[in-house]
C-alpha positions in Angstrom: -47.2 20.1 194.8 -50.3 18.5 196.4 -48.5 15.1 196.3 -46.1 16.4 199.0 -48.9 17.7 201.2 -50.5 14.3 201.4 -47.4 12.1 201.9 -45.5 11.6 205.1 -41.7 11.7 205.2 -40.2 8.5 203.8 -37.6 8.5 206.6 -39.7 8.9 209.8 -43.3 9.4 208.8 -43.3 13.0 209.9 -45.3 15.9 208.2 -43.7 17.8 205.3 -43.7 21.6 205.2 -42.7 23.8 202.3 -40.0 26.4 203.2 -37.0 28.2 201.9 -33.6 26.8 202.8 -30.0 27.8 202.3 -27.2 25.4 201.4 -23.5 25.7 201.0 -21.5 23.6 198.6 -17.7 23.1 198.3 -15.6 21.9 195.5 -11.9 22.0 195.3 -11.6 24.5 198.1 -14.2 26.9 196.5 -17.5 27.5 198.3 -20.7 28.7 196.9 -23.9 29.4 198.9 -27.5 29.4 197.7 -30.3 31.0 199.7 -34.0 30.9 199.0 -34.2 27.3 197.7 -37.8 26.2 197.9 -38.1 22.6 199.2 -40.3 20.4 201.4 -38.8 19.7 204.8 -39.8 17.1 207.3 -40.9 18.8 210.5 -39.6 15.8 212.6 -36.3 14.7 211.1 -35.3 17.6 208.7 -35.2 15.4 205.6 -35.2 17.6 202.4 -37.4 16.8 199.4 -37.6 18.6 196.1 -40.4 18.7 193.6 -39.8 16.8 190.4 -36.9 18.4 188.5 -35.9 20.6 191.5 -32.8 18.7 192.4 -31.6 18.9 188.8 -32.2 22.7 188.7 -30.4 23.1 191.9 -27.4 21.1 190.6 -27.3 23.2 187.4 -27.3 26.5 189.5 -24.5 25.2 191.7 -22.4 24.1 188.7 -22.9 27.6 187.1 -21.8 29.3 190.4 -18.7 27.1 190.5 -17.9 28.0 186.9 -18.3 31.6 187.7 -16.1 31.4 190.8 -13.3 29.7 188.8 -13.6 32.3 186.0 -13.7 35.2 188.4 -10.8 34.6 190.8 -11.3 38.1 192.4 -14.2 36.5 194.4 -11.4 34.9 196.6 -13.1 31.5 196.6 -16.5 32.5 197.8 -19.6 33.4 195.8 -23.1 33.9 197.3 -26.4 34.0 195.4 -30.1 34.2 196.0 -32.4 31.9 194.1 -36.1 32.9 193.8 
């Protein structure tokens, strides 16, 4: 974590700040939302950075939600979840 505190944004050189974000993903007309994703965000340009392994964990969670949405058609194409 301290690596991010000491490094500037690779896009603009701005300062990184840790915060929770929410993202929406769409695949084949099905949308899923994740809220509470911990990431490092550039205060200047908004570039998003994850700690090592974070992007893989996020992709796994999103894939699981898409699988759930497909298995549970009663969700009418939209599933929301909170990640802690």
